[in-house]
N, C-alpha and C positions, 0 to 999 in steps of 0.2 A: 815313741810312736810318732810317725811323720805325717799322719793324715791332715794335720792342721798347718803343714808347711805350704806356703804360697809360692806360685811361680814368680820368678824374678820379673817377668814381663808385666805383671800386674802392678808393680811399683809405678811404671810408666802410666798405666791406665788410671790408677787412683790419683796420681799427681795431676793428670789432665782433667779428670772429672770423677769424683767418688761414685756418682750414680752410674756412669759407664762401667766402672769397676764392678759394681754390684750386678748389673745385667750380665756381664761376662762371667764373673766368678760364681754367683749364686744361681742365676737362671740359665747359664750356658748359652746366652744369646751372642751370636756373632753374625753380622751381615756384611756382605761384600759391597764395596763401592769402588770407584776407579782408583782411589788412593790405596785402599787395602790390596786390591788386585795387583797394582804395580809393585807394592812392597813384597808380596808373595813371589812374584816373578823375579824381582831383583835378588831376593834371598836364595833362590835356587842356585845361583852362582857361588854363594859363600857357604852353603850348608853341607859341604862334603867334609866329613870328620877326618881327623888325622893330624899329622904334624910334618913340618919340613924346616930345614935350617938353611938360611941364606948365606951369602958370601961374607957378611959382617959377623957371622956367628950367632945372630938372633934366631931363636927357634920359634916358629909360629905354630901354635896349637889351635886347631879349628874345631868348633863345636865341643868345647870343653865343659863338662858337667861340673857345677859348683854347688856348694851348700853352706848355709850358716845355721847352726843349731841355736845360736843366741838369738838371731832374728826370725828363725823359723821360715827361712826362704830357701828355695832351690831352683835350679834352672840351668840353662845353657848360655855360655858366652860364645858369641859368634867367633871371636878370635882373641887369643891371649898371646902376646908377644913376650918371650922370655929372653932378656939380654944375657950376654956371656957371664955377667956378674950375678945373675939370678934375679934381677929386677923384673917384676911382672907388670905388664900393661894391658888391660882389657881394651878391645876395640869393638865397638858396636856399629853395625851397618843399619842405616835408616833411609827410608824412602823420602824423597823430596829434598827440601833445603832446611837449614836450621830454623826452627820455629821461634816464636816470641816467648815461649814458656820454658820452664826448667824440667819438664818431665823426662826428657831424654837423658839429661845430666844426672837426675836422681836414679834412673834405672842403671846407668853405668856405674855410679857410685855404689849402688847395692851390689853389683858384681864385684867391685873392689873389696867391699867389706867381707864378702864370702871368700874371696881369694886370700885376704889377710888372715882370716880365721883358719882356713885350711892349710896355708903354707907357713904361718908364723912370721911372714915377712911383710914389711910395709909396702903398700901400693900407693905411691904418691900421685900418680896421674893416669889418665886414660885418653882415648880418642874416639870420636864419633865420625864415621865416614858417611856423608850425605850423598846419595846417588844423584840428587838434583844438581848439586854443584860440583860433584866429582872431587871433593876435597875432604880432608880430615880436619876436624875441629878439636883442638886440645882442651882437655878438661882437667883442672887441678882439683884434687880431692881435699879441699881446705876444710877447716873446722865447721864453717857455716854450711857447706854442702853435706858434710857427714851428718851434722845435726838434723838438717832438713830431711835427709833420707831416713834416718832412724825414726824421726817423728812420723813420717809418712807410713813406714812399716808398722809402727805401733798403732797408728790410726786405722790401718787396714784390718789388723787383727781385732781391734775394738769394734769396728763397724760390723764385722761378721759375728762377733759375740753378742752384740745387741740385737741382731736379726731384724733390723729395720732399714728399709731402702732409704738411701740418702736423698735429700731434696734435689731438685733440678739446680744446675749451676747458675749463678748469677752472672757468669762470664759468658754471655750468649754468643760471642764471636766464636767460641770453641764449638758450638753446636753445628755451625754451617758445614764443617768438614767431617763431622762425626758419622760413621757408618751406621750408628744405632739411632739416628734422629727419628726414623719412622717407627721405632719401637718405643722410644722415650717420649716423643711427642711434647716437647717443652712448650711450644707456642700454643698448642691446643689445650694443654693442661692449664696454662696461665689464663687463657680466654675463659675456660669453664669456671675457674676460680673467681674471676672478675664478675661473671654473670650470676654467681650464687653469692 
């Protein structure tokens, strides 16, 4: 039964803020702000499914569906490049520039773990293309990132099983760019807590 399989993109949300993940996953909340809107518009250019082979023999698979039964994750890779020797490399497209946090890297690593389970081949690295800088950032799936990603996925499933909304993040700098700030109300909640 795959009802409890979570979307790959939620790894990013949970790593950024478990409460944001809860609002999106459990309460189906999603609000648009300028950042989200730019991301949606940029993704229109990369969301055409299919594949093509370039002059070097690398095959590009766009919008590739992946799944991990071990992690109970499923979703879409924006792009998976397959070299002539069969090596797979996921490429994730992201709005803006590289952030200060590791949520994008964890999402990409989750894609790699799905690809490894499906193909039986090691996936040593991936890349994140940031529209803001128009550059790819290489991400090595080292043991530390793999462990972080597995820990995040386990925590996501635990959070849902406990059925209790996570507290507000103490990393308040993350709240400023969050599209759900007007739903979450971190500053207002904190003020009410102080008053009582």
